[in-house]
C-alpha positions in Angstrom: -138.4 -34.6 -27.2 -136.7 -31.8 -25.3 -138.4 -30.9 -22.1 -136.0 -28.2 -20.9 -137.5 -25.0 -19.7 -137.2 -21.9 -22.0 -134.7 -19.3 -20.9 -136.1 -16.0 -19.8 -135.6 -13.5 -22.5 -133.6 -10.4 -21.8 -135.5 -7.2 -22.7 -134.6 -5.5 -25.9 -132.0 -2.7 -25.6 -134.6 0.0 -26.5 -137.1 -1.4 -24.1 -134.5 -1.4 -21.3 -133.5 2.2 -22.2 -137.2 3.2 -22.1 -137.6 1.6 -18.7 -134.5 3.4 -17.3 -135.7 6.8 -18.6 -139.1 6.2 -17.1 -137.6 5.3 -13.7 -135.3 8.4 -13.8 -138.2 10.7 -14.7 -140.4 9.1 -12.1 -137.8 9.5 -9.4 -137.6 13.2 -10.2 -141.4 13.5 -10.2 -141.8 11.6 -6.9 -139.0 13.7 -5.4 -140.7 16.9 -6.5 -144.4 16.0 -5.8 -144.5 12.9 -3.6 -147.1 10.4 -4.6 -149.3 12.9 -6.4 -147.7 12.7 -9.9 -149.2 12.4 -13.3 -148.1 9.2 -15.1 -148.8 11.0 -18.4 -146.3 13.7 -17.5 -143.7 11.1 -16.5 -144.1 9.4 -19.9 -143.9 12.7 -21.7 -140.7 13.7 -19.8 -139.2 10.3 -20.5 -139.9 10.7 -24.2 -142.2 7.6 -24.3 -145.8 7.0 -24.9 -148.2 6.4 -22.1 -148.8 2.9 -23.4 -145.0 2.2 -23.0 -145.1 3.4 -19.4 -148.1 1.2 -18.6 -146.5 -1.8 -20.3 -143.5 -1.5 -17.9 -145.4 -0.2 -14.8 -149.1 -1.1 -14.8 -149.9 1.1 -11.8 -148.5 4.2 -10.0 -147.7 1.8 -7.1 -145.6 -0.5 -9.2 -143.8 2.5 -10.6 -143.1 3.9 -7.1 -141.9 0.5 -5.8 -139.6 0.2 -8.9 -138.1 3.6 -8.3 -137.4 2.8 -4.7 -136.0 -0.6 -5.5 -133.8 0.9 -8.2 -132.4 3.5 -5.7 -131.6 0.8 -3.1 -130.0 -1.4 -5.8 -127.8 1.5 -7.0 -126.7 2.1 -3.4 -125.8 -1.5 -2.9 -124.0 -1.7 -6.3 -122.1 1.5 -5.4 -120.7 -0.1 -2.3 -119.2 -2.8 -4.4 -117.8 -0.4 -7.0 -116.3 1.9 -4.3 -114.7 -1.1 -2.6 -113.1 -2.1 -5.9 -111.8 1.3 -6.7 -110.9 3.1 -3.4 -108.9 2.4 -0.3 -111.2 1.0 2.5 -111.7 4.2 4.5 -112.3 6.3 1.4 -114.8 3.8 0.1 -116.7 3.8 3.4 -116.7 7.6 3.5 -117.8 7.9 -0.1 -120.6 5.4 0.4 -121.8 7.2 3.5 -122.1 10.4 1.5 -124.2 8.5 -1.1 -126.3 7.1 1.7 -127.2 10.7 2.8 -128.4 11.3 -0.8 -130.4 8.1 -0.6 -132.0 9.2 2.7 -133.0 12.5 1.0 -134.7 10.5 -1.8 -136.3 8.0 0.6 -137.5 10.8 2.9 -139.4 12.3 0.0 -140.6 9.0 -1.5 -141.4 7.3 1.8 -144.7 9.1 2.4 -145.9 8.1 -1.1 -144.9 4.5 -0.4 -147.4 4.4 2.5 -150.1 4.6 -0.1 -149.2 1.2 -1.5 -151.8 -1.4 -0.5 -150.5 -3.5 2.3 -147.9 -0.9 3.2 -144.2 -0.7 2.4 -143.0 -3.0 5.2 -141.9 -5.9 3.0 -140.3 -3.4 0.6 -138.4 -1.7 3.4 -137.3 -5.0 4.9 -135.7 -6.2 1.7 -134.0 -2.8 1.1 -132.8 -2.7 4.7 -131.0 -6.0 4.2 -129.2 -4.7 1.1 -128.1 -1.6 2.9 -127.0 -3.5 6.0 -124.9 -5.9 3.8 -123.3 -2.9 2.0 -122.2 -1.0 5.2 -121.1 -4.3 6.9 -118.8 -5.2 4.0 -117.3 -1.6 3.8 -116.7 -1.4 7.5 -115.2 -4.9 7.6 -112.7 -3.9 4.9 -111.8 -0.7 6.9 -111.4 -2.8 10.1 -109.0 -5.2 8.3 -107.0 -2.3 6.9 -106.7 -0.9 10.4 -108.5 2.4 9.6 -111.5 1.6 11.8 -111.5 0.0 15.2 -112.8 -3.6 15.4 -115.5 -3.0 17.9 -117.4 -0.6 15.7 -121.0 -1.6 15.0 -121.7 -0.7 11.3 -125.4 0.0 11.9 -124.4 2.7 14.4 -123.0 4.8 11.6 -126.2 4.5 9.6 -128.4 5.2 12.7 -126.5 8.4 13.3 -127.0 9.5 9.7 -130.7 8.6 9.7 -131.1 10.3 13.1 -129.8 13.6 11.9 -132.1 13.4 8.8 -135.1 12.7 11.0 -134.4 15.3 13.7 -133.5 18.1 11.3 -136.4 19.7 9.5 -134.2 22.5 8.2 -133.4 22.4 4.5 -129.7 22.2 5.2 -129.8 18.9 7.1 -127.9 17.2 4.2 -124.9 19.5 4.7 -125.0 18.7 8.5 -125.2 15.0 7.8 -122.2 15.2 5.5 -120.2 16.9 8.1 -121.3 14.2 10.5 -119.7 11.6 8.3 -116.2 12.9 8.9 -116.9 13.3 12.7 -118.2 9.7 12.8 -115.2 8.3 10.9 -112.8 10.3 13.0 -114.4 8.9 16.2 -114.2 5.4 14.7 -110.4 5.3 14.3 -108.5 2.8 16.4 -107.0 4.3 19.6 -103.3 5.1 19.5 
């Protein structure tokens, strides 16, 4: 008698495509309207039935958490892809630009996350770890290549970008933050 545990089945390709379309449409909806979105509208925009949406995401909160987790996952994955395809300083700069886009999404989604029972603390803690790991690995590569000085604290780069997004209420804060990336990297060069 075989007592091995059954392997977890991968979702069917069409089910995975439906899930991804729902997440993309939900991200757009949450970005546009915060937490006050119609799940029926999200399903319609994704080209799926409401039952399909609820099968993947039984509540608005689970959909919101999934959108947020997907965004953080993409950001972490992008760090690896950039590290594989670009020189260290270019990879770090490109990822910091993506981080600004992430902040914009998070800034819009974050108030809606506060509506989740129990608060978003655990969600933010796990996403924070992924982001810290990503910036740490990119900065480490740039230090080894000699593009960034060894005493740079990677989180200082993120704090500066988050700071400009929190201070600036003007609609052009993203352009300001993107200019700040180049200023920060220039100031992070080794002396000499």
